[in-house]
C-alpha positions, 0 to 999 in steps of 0.5 A: 528527465528534460523540459523538453520531455515534459512538455511533449508528454505531460502525462508521462504515458510510455508505452512500456509503463503501460506494458507493465501496467497491463502485465500486472492486471492480468497476472492479477486476474490470472491469480485471482481466479485461482485463489477463489477456486482453491480451498477445502472446496476446491472450484475449476477456473471455468466454474469460477469464471462463470458463477463470477458473470453470474452463471454459477450453481448455488453452492459456488455463489455461496463461497465465491461471492461471500465467502471468497470474492470480499477477502480478495477484493480487500487483497487487492485494494488495500495492495492498490492504497499502499502502492499508490501511497508509497510511489508519492512518499518516495516521489516527495521525498525522492528517496527510494527508501521514503515509504510510509513504512520508515516515515511513521504513518503506518506506525501512527494507525498501528499506535491508534488501533493498538490504543482500542485493542487494549480498551477492548474496542470493536473492529469498526473501532480499530478501523477508525482509530488505525485512519485517525492514527496514520493521518494525526502522525503525518501531520504532526510530521508535516508541521515539525518538518516545515517545508522540507518534504523532499530533503532528509529534514523530513526523512529523519523526523519520519525516522523519529516518529516512527521509533516514539511511536514503535515504543509507544505500541511496545508498552501497550502491548506490555499493558494488555491481557493475553487475548488482546495481545494475541489479537494485536499482534495480528493486527500488527503483523497484517492479516486478511483473515475474515474480512468481509465487505465490510471492509472492501467498501469503505476502502473501495469508495476512498480509492474511487475518489483518491486514485483519479486524483492523485493519477489525473491531478497530482501525478504530471506534477509531482513527474515535473518536480522531481526536476526541481522546485525552480523548474516546476514553478516555472512551469506553473506548478503549485509547488506548496499546494502540490507537496501538501495535497499528495503528501495528505492524499497518500497518507489517508490511502495508506491509513485505510490500507491499514485499517483494513488489513494492518500495517502489511510490510513492504508492500508501499516500499517494494511495490513503487520501486518494482514498478519504477525498475520495470518501467524505466520512466521517471516520475512516481509512475502511479498506475504501474505502481498500483498494478503491481501493488495489487498483484503483490498483495493478492499473490502474497495473501494466494502463497499465505492461505496455501503455504501451509496445510493446517494453517492460514498464515498472515499475509505481512509474513509473506510480504515481510519475507518477500520485501526483505529478500528483495530489499536485499538483493537490490541493496546488493546489486546497487553496492556490486554496482557502486552506486551505493 
């Protein structure tokens, strides 16, 4: 990316990125229709669409609008939130592995949530604790790392913080009772079971407030910032303000996503990386990443619900398997290409 390209296209909209984003959105809609129509009471795709537009019968309206749609909406929103947060983190640290999963943000949410579980708190208290824990971990990492958000210092501090919080979480699990630990392990794996509009509405409000800020206010600046601090400053980008604001906004999205569905593995890492490979464009690729993240988690949840006949898997099991396989494949191809 050159300075001339930035001046010609400051927002960073490219035809290939638009195609990737639109394709992911259409694929998400297709997955959504089949997800809403599949289950113990199957509903034809045409009836699903009719029900969503208010033309369904009472039975279909209850099954779709009250039972299946909230879970689907939470999956889409959590996927979008995690992908957006991961894209910002990777852009800030200038490292494709610099995701909230690796840098302690989700670990902070997990540790705080475990405290609530061990104390027998409610689901609302668990969600509040997860948000507070994720934001607190981010602020601590930022404070310790100082201004070096783009260097190895920030990554090392984040990895160290994640290790400390993982140890604390392990200790908390040894102090809990059997029922408490079962609830904690289900949440730590990442699950959408029993999700309702109670989880969907707050997440939708936060995404509606934060995503436009990230895409419109921070997106172009992050793209320029990847050219280097000096070039960004010369182009009038407030480097320090942009970094701190984008970091906190991304941490807020990730924390709310974890509060709604637990620390779902690999979505924040894989979705932005996959979006960048598909678009072949510089910068954080926020909009394509959001679309890919929503597709990944909604598709993973569809598989989790129907992969086994006798039980529903936690969605984190599917994202862990798919994300881990993708990461191994990526590292293998990069090694063969001589880039690592």
